[in-house]
C-alpha positions in Angstrom: 8.7 66.0 69.8 9.3 65.6 73.6 12.6 67.0 75.0 13.6 63.7 76.3 12.4 61.7 73.3 15.0 59.3 71.9 13.9 60.2 68.4 15.9 63.4 68.7 19.1 61.4 68.9 20.6 60.6 65.4 22.4 57.5 66.6 19.2 56.0 68.0 17.4 56.6 64.7 20.3 54.9 62.9 20.1 51.9 65.3 16.4 51.7 64.9 16.6 51.7 61.1 19.2 49.0 61.2 17.2 47.0 63.6 14.2 47.3 61.3 16.2 45.6 58.5 17.6 43.0 60.8 14.2 42.1 62.1 12.8 41.7 58.6 15.7 39.4 57.8 15.2 37.3 61.0 11.5 36.9 60.6 11.6 35.9 56.9 14.3 33.4 57.8 12.2 32.1 60.7 9.6 31.0 58.3 11.8 30.0 55.3 14.5 27.9 57.0 12.3 25.2 58.6 10.2 25.1 55.4 13.4 24.4 53.4 13.9 21.4 55.7 10.3 20.2 55.3 9.7 20.9 51.6 13.1 20.6 50.0 14.9 18.1 52.2 11.9 16.0 53.5 12.9 16.5 57.2 11.2 14.5 59.9 9.8 16.1 63.1 12.9 15.1 65.0 15.1 16.7 62.3 13.0 19.9 62.4 13.4 19.9 66.1 17.2 19.5 65.8 17.3 22.4 63.3 15.4 24.6 65.7 17.7 23.5 68.6 20.9 24.3 66.7 19.5 27.7 65.8 19.4 28.7 69.4 22.0 26.5 71.2 24.7 29.1 70.7 23.2 31.1 73.7 23.8 28.0 75.9 27.4 27.6 74.5 28.7 31.2 74.4 25.9 33.3 75.8 27.5 34.0 79.2 31.1 34.7 78.0 29.6 36.8 75.2 28.4 39.3 77.8 31.8 39.7 79.2 33.3 40.0 75.8 30.8 42.6 74.7 31.5 44.7 77.9 35.2 44.8 76.7 34.5 45.8 73.1 33.0 48.7 71.1 29.4 47.8 70.7 29.1 49.4 67.2 31.8 47.0 65.8 30.1 44.0 67.4 26.8 44.8 65.8 28.3 45.4 62.3 30.4 42.2 62.4 27.4 40.2 63.5 25.1 41.4 60.7 27.7 40.9 58.0 28.4 37.3 59.3 24.7 36.5 59.2 24.4 37.9 55.7 27.2 35.7 54.4 25.8 32.6 56.1 22.3 32.9 54.7 23.6 33.8 51.2 25.2 30.3 51.1 21.8 28.6 51.2 20.2 29.8 47.9 23.6 29.4 46.2 23.8 25.7 47.3 20.2 25.2 46.3 20.8 26.6 42.8 23.9 24.3 42.5 21.7 21.4 43.6 24.1 20.7 46.5 22.0 21.8 49.5 22.0 19.4 52.4 20.5 19.2 55.8 24.1 19.3 57.2 24.7 22.7 55.6 21.3 23.9 57.0 22.4 22.8 60.4 25.8 24.6 60.1 24.2 27.8 58.9 21.7 28.1 61.7 24.3 27.1 64.3 26.8 29.8 63.3 24.0 32.3 62.7 23.0 31.7 66.3 26.5 32.6 67.4 26.4 35.9 65.5 22.9 36.6 66.9 24.2 36.2 70.5 26.6 39.1 70.0 24.0 41.2 68.1 21.3 40.8 70.7 23.6 41.4 73.7 25.3 44.3 72.0 22.1 46.0 70.9 20.5 45.8 74.3 23.7 47.1 76.0 24.3 50.1 73.6 20.7 51.3 73.8 20.8 52.8 77.3 24.1 54.5 76.4 22.6 56.2 73.4 19.3 57.5 74.9 20.0 57.9 78.6 17.6 57.1 81.4 15.0 59.7 80.4 14.4 58.2 77.1 14.9 54.5 78.0 11.3 53.3 78.3 10.2 55.1 75.2 13.2 53.7 73.3 12.5 50.2 74.5 8.8 50.5 73.6 9.8 51.6 70.1 12.3 48.7 69.6 9.8 46.1 71.0 7.1 47.6 68.8 9.4 47.2 65.9 10.2 43.6 66.8 6.5 42.8 67.0 5.8 44.6 63.8 8.6 42.6 62.2 6.9 39.4 63.4 3.8 40.5 61.5 5.3 41.8 58.4 8.4 39.6 58.2 6.7 36.3 58.9 3.7 37.2 56.7 6.1 38.2 54.0 8.2 35.0 54.6 5.1 32.8 54.2 4.2 34.7 51.0 7.7 34.5 49.6 7.9 30.8 50.2 4.6 30.2 48.6 5.4 32.3 45.5 9.1 31.9 45.1 10.2 28.8 47.1 11.9 28.8 50.5 15.5 29.0 49.2 14.7 32.2 47.2 13.0 33.7 50.3 16.3 33.1 52.2 18.1 35.3 49.7 16.0 38.2 51.0 17.1 37.4 54.5 20.8 37.6 53.4 20.2 41.0 51.7 18.4 42.5 54.6 21.2 41.5 57.0 23.7 43.1 54.7 21.7 46.3 54.5 21.5 46.4 58.3 25.2 46.0 58.7 25.9 48.8 56.3 23.4 51.0 58.0 25.1 50.5 61.4 28.2 52.2 60.1 26.3 55.4 60.6 26.4 55.2 64.4 29.0 57.8 65.4 29.0 58.1 69.2 29.4 55.0 71.3 31.4 55.2 74.5 34.6 53.1 74.7 34.5 50.0 76.9 35.2 50.8 80.6 38.7 50.1 81.8 39.2 47.0 84.0 39.1 47.6 87.7 42.5 48.6 89.1 44.2 46.6 91.7 42.4 43.4 90.9 43.1 40.5 88.5 40.0 40.4 86.4 39.3 37.1 84.7 36.6 36.2 82.2 35.2 33.7 84.7 35.0 36.4 87.4 33.3 38.8 85.1 30.7 36.2 84.0 30.1 35.2 87.7 29.5 38.9 88.6 26.8 39.2 86.0 25.1 35.9 87.0 25.1 36.9 90.7 23.7 40.3 89.9 20.6 38.6 88.2 20.0 35.7 90.6 20.6 37.5 93.9 18.0 40.2 93.0 14.5 38.8 93.6 12.9 41.0 90.9 15.5 40.3 88.2 15.4 36.6 89.0 11.6 36.5 88.6 11.7 38.5 85.4 14.3 36.0 84.0 12.3 32.9 85.0 9.0 34.2 83.6 10.6 35.1 80.3 12.5 31.8 80.1 9.3 29.7 80.7 7.4 31.9 78.2 10.1 31.1 75.6 10.2 27.4 76.5 6.4 27.0 75.9 6.4 29.2 72.8 9.3 27.3 71.2 7.8 23.9 71.8 4.7 25.1 70.0 6.5 27.0 67.2 8.9 24.1 66.4 6.0 21.8 65.5 3.8 24.3 63.6 5.5 23.9 60.2 5.1 20.1 60.4 1.4 20.5 61.5 0.5 23.1 58.9 2.3 21.8 55.8 2.3 18.0 56.4 -0.6 17.1 58.6 -3.2 19.8 57.8 -1.9 20.2 54.2 -2.2 24.0 54.4 -0.1 26.4 52.3 3.0 28.1 53.6 1.1 31.4 53.5 -1.3 30.1 56.1 1.6 29.3 58.5 3.0 32.8 57.9 -0.3 34.4 58.7 -0.7 32.3 61.9 2.7 33.5 63.1 1.8 37.0 62.0 -1.2 36.9 64.3 1.2 36.3 67.2 3.2 39.2 65.9 0.1 41.4 65.9 -0.3 40.5 69.6 3.3 41.4 70.4 2.8 44.7 68.5 -0.4 45.6 70.4 1.2 44.6 73.7 4.3 46.6 73.2 2.2 49.7 72.2 -0.1 49.4 75.2 2.6 48.7 77.8 3.6 52.3 78.6 0.1 53.9 78.9 -1.2 51.0 81.0 1.8 50.9 83.2 1.4 54.7 83.7 -2.1 54.1 85.1 -1.6 50.9 87.0 2.1 50.8 87.8 4.8 48.7 86.2 4.6 45.7 88.5 0.8 45.5 88.7 0.6 45.7 84.9 3.0 42.7 84.5 1.0 40.7 87.1 -2.4 41.4 85.7 -1.4 40.8 82.1 -0.1 37.4 83.1 -3.1 36.5 85.2 -5.7 37.6 82.5 -4.0 36.6 79.3 -1.4 33.8 79.8 -4.1 31.1 80.0 -5.0 31.9 76.4 -2.0 29.8 75.5 -4.3 26.7 76.1 -6.3 27.6 73.0 -3.3 27.2 70.7 -3.2 23.3 70.7 -6.7 23.4 69.4 -5.4 24.4 66.0 -7.1 22.6 63.1 -8.9 23.4 59.9 -11.9 25.7 59.8 -13.0 27.6 62.9 -10.5 25.9 65.2 -7.7 27.6 63.2 -9.2 31.0 64.1 -9.8 30.1 67.7 -6.2 28.9 68.1 -5.0 32.1 66.3 -6.9 34.2 68.8 -5.3 32.4 71.7 -1.9 32.9 70.1 -2.6 36.6 69.7 -3.6 37.1 73.3 -0.7 35.1 74.7 1.7 37.2 72.6 -0.1 40.4 73.7 1.0 39.6 77.2 4.5 38.8 76.0 4.7 42.1 74.2 3.9 44.0 77.4 6.5 41.9 79.3 9.1 42.7 76.8 8.8 46.5 77.1 8.3 46.7 80.9 10.7 43.8 81.8 13.6 45.1 79.7 13.2 48.6 81.0 13.1 47.3 84.6 16.2 45.2 84.3 18.2 47.9 82.5 17.4 50.4 85.2 18.4 47.9 87.9 21.8 47.4 86.4 24.9 49.6 86.2 26.2 50.5 82.8 29.4 48.5 83.4 27.3 45.4 84.0 24.8 45.8 81.2 26.5 43.4 78.8 26.8 40.6 81.4 23.3 41.2 82.7 21.9 41.0 79.2 24.0 38.0 78.4 22.7 36.2 81.5 19.1 36.9 80.4 19.8 35.9 76.8 21.5 32.7 78.1 18.3 31.8 79.9 15.8 33.1 77.4 17.4 31.7 74.2 18.7 28.7 76.1 15.0 28.0 76.8 14.4 28.1 73.0 17.1 25.5 72.5 15.7 23.3 75.1 12.1 23.8 73.8 13.2 22.8 70.3 14.8 19.6 71.5 11.8 18.8 73.7 9.4 19.4 70.9 11.4 17.2 68.5 11.6 14.3 71.1 7.9 14.5 72.0 6.9 14.8 68.3 8.8 11.7 67.5 7.6 9.6 70.4 4.0 10.7 70.6 2.3 13.2 68.2 2.4 16.8 67.0 -0.8 17.7 68.9 0.5 16.2 72.1 3.6 18.4 71.7 1.4 21.5 71.3 -0.4 20.7 74.5 2.8 20.5 76.5 3.9 23.9 75.1 0.5 25.4 75.7 0.4 24.4 79.4 3.9 25.8 80.0 3.1 29.0 78.2 -0.1 29.5 80.3 1.8 29.1 83.6 4.9 31.1 82.8 3.6 34.3 84.4 3.7 32.8 87.9 7.4 33.7 88.9 6.6 37.5 88.3 3.1 37.3 89.8 4.5 35.7 93.0 7.5 38.1 93.3 8.1 41.7 94.6 7.9 42.9 91.0 4.1 42.8 91.3 4.2 45.7 93.9 6.5 48.0 91.9 4.8 51.2 90.6 7.7 53.1 89.2 11.0 52.3 87.5 13.9 52.3 89.9 16.8 54.8 89.8 19.8 53.6 87.8 21.8 51.3 90.1 25.3 52.7 89.5 26.1 53.4 93.2 24.7 50.2 94.5 26.9 48.2 92.2 30.0 50.2 93.2 29.3 49.8 96.9 28.9 46.0 96.5 32.2 45.7 94.7 35.5 44.8 96.5 37.2 47.7 98.1 40.2 47.5 95.8 38.1 47.5 92.6 
């Protein structure tokens, strides 16, 4: 094991194990919840779109202040509270189903409040990671976590489709609740997280000022801005597609839930392969050139996804989804590492929250757009809109200074301090 390997750090291993359980829960729920709406509650395309919107709208509502709050709190406590909250919310669904009282309103409430908990978990986990592993192990740690997320998309969504097909969607959601509970309990094993930094002396620090500082940090930096825009457009296109897939597979193509799970798992396989290949390819070509070439060569594969149908078209669309997600997997590892190294530790929570606000806000917008287009036109038209956006999402990074970057930058501690007011 390398000297600077994050695997030698017990707290990183604990975080990784908990993230494994959390990702399993998230991906089973990703398949099961919309299928509850379609199969148990006979939801329309617009209602499915509203469900997907509510599951991500929390990042638009509280995403930015959450970053400032996380920067003021112990990250370990944030992560544990988020997981336990998610476990309780999802446990309510199979109980209501068993009591024959499950409603679409309850489903809406669960995904909305689950989204709020996920805001804190995502911001907290990306903020604590650099503190646990240091700059030497950061890229390897990010590669491991992104590989895990991609593997969760394969295993979790494949398992989710299988559980729904064999046991019904509400029972599959019970596995989601149990996995979140196990993740929260595992996080209690993290022992060494630094306390939140004290507020700057000599200045009245308001929540609004802290939020604004994080937003300025992202949007005044041409590289961070390009990374944020490309990731947001990627999420927008992907979500427009993914929102309509349950309706297309189950209702229009009359395919089993397992087929939907396997299609999503193909995308997860692409994410997994992209995450695993990111470091070695970037080592040869440079970080920026890898991001640029991956977008130019593979993003257009998103135009194959709207061709999904029975027979050979299903496999062609699946191949396009896999290639598009391969590019996304590489973006995740290299983009997250770049933005973490461009940000001082005191700003990590707010930087991550700004990114999550844009990225997951794009998911909320994509869900609403998908529902509206699906109601007004057709499911396939909706897929074409998403495919076009997904295929063009690489352009902000490709046209930015990121494309010329060969190495990771030094940690930006001193730069941030020099740009701060003199009395801070």
